[in-house]
C-alpha positions as CSV (number, residue, x, y, z in Angstrom):
1,M,26.9,-10.5,-23.0
2,N,27.2,-13.9,-21.4
3,I,24.4,-15.9,-20.3
4,D,24.9,-18.3,-17.7
5,D,22.2,-21.0,-17.3
6,S,23.9,-23.4,-15.0
7,Y,22.1,-22.8,-12.2
8,A,19.2,-25.2,-11.7
9,D,15.7,-23.9,-10.2
10,Q,16.7,-24.8,-6.5
11,D,20.3,-23.5,-6.8
12,Y,19.5,-20.2,-5.5
13,G,21.7,-20.4,-2.4
14,A,24.6,-21.4,-4.9
15,L,23.8,-18.4,-7.2
16,A,23.5,-16.0,-4.0
17,H,26.9,-17.3,-2.8
18,D,28.8,-16.9,-6.0
19,L,27.3,-13.3,-6.5
20,R,28.2,-12.2,-2.9
21,K,31.7,-13.8,-3.0
22,H,33.1,-13.5,-6.3
23,A,35.1,-10.8,-7.3
24,S,34.2,-10.8,-10.9
25,Y,30.9,-9.3,-10.0
26,D,32.1,-6.2,-7.8
27,G,30.9,-3.2,-9.5
28,A,29.0,-5.3,-12.2
29,L,25.3,-5.1,-13.7
30,V,24.2,-8.5,-13.3
31,V,20.4,-9.5,-14.2
32,V,18.9,-12.6,-13.0
33,C,15.9,-13.8,-13.9
34,W,14.2,-17.0,-11.8
35,H,11.0,-18.9,-11.0
36,H,9.1,-16.5,-8.9
37,G,8.3,-19.1,-6.2
38,N,12.0,-19.3,-5.1
39,I,12.8,-15.3,-5.3
40,P,11.8,-14.7,-1.6
41,N,14.4,-17.5,-0.8
42,M,17.1,-16.2,-2.9
43,M,16.7,-12.8,-1.5
44,H,17.1,-14.3,1.9
45,A,20.3,-16.1,0.4
46,L,21.7,-12.6,-0.6
47,K,21.1,-11.2,3.0
48,A,18.1,-9.0,2.2
49,A,16.5,-7.8,4.9
50,D,13.1,-9.2,5.7
51,G,10.1,-7.2,4.6
52,D,12.1,-5.6,1.7
53,Y,10.7,-7.9,-0.6
54,P,7.6,-9.8,-1.1
55,D,7.7,-13.1,1.0
56,P,5.7,-15.3,-0.1
57,W,5.6,-14.1,-3.7
58,D,2.1,-13.5,-4.8
59,R,1.8,-16.2,-7.8
60,K,-0.2,-13.9,-9.8
61,V,2.8,-11.2,-10.0
62,F,4.9,-11.3,-12.8
63,N,5.4,-7.7,-13.5
64,L,7.6,-6.7,-10.3
65,I,11.3,-6.4,-10.6
66,L,13.5,-6.1,-7.5
67,R,16.6,-4.1,-7.9
68,L,19.5,-4.8,-5.6
69,D,22.5,-2.5,-4.6
70,M,25.0,-4.5,-3.2
71,R,27.9,-2.3,-3.1
72,E,30.3,-2.6,0.0
73,Q,27.4,-3.4,2.6
74,E,26.2,-6.7,4.1
75,T,22.7,-5.8,3.7
76,P,21.6,-4.9,-0.2
77,A,19.4,-1.7,-0.7
78,I,16.5,-3.3,-2.4
79,S,14.3,-1.0,-5.1
80,R,10.8,-2.1,-6.3
81,I,10.0,-1.5,-10.0
82,T,6.7,-2.3,-11.2
83,E,6.5,-2.7,-14.9
84,P,2.9,-1.6,-16.5
85,F,2.1,-4.2,-18.6
């Protein structure tokens, strides 16, 4: 498994662009861990529909995972997964 840590905290737009435009991500499972304060901005950059993700993100929430399915659609389908820890 490769870990790419070359994106800085404020580079969510560049990461979103790369995920949407590079063919190497087509059909791939990609795990992104990010500062929760910038997750709403990243979701917007990934063209997620408003209301499908918390905006703003509650500073006390650390157990929410957003699963995006970006297969052949402009707007990704989002599932919310809450971890019970």
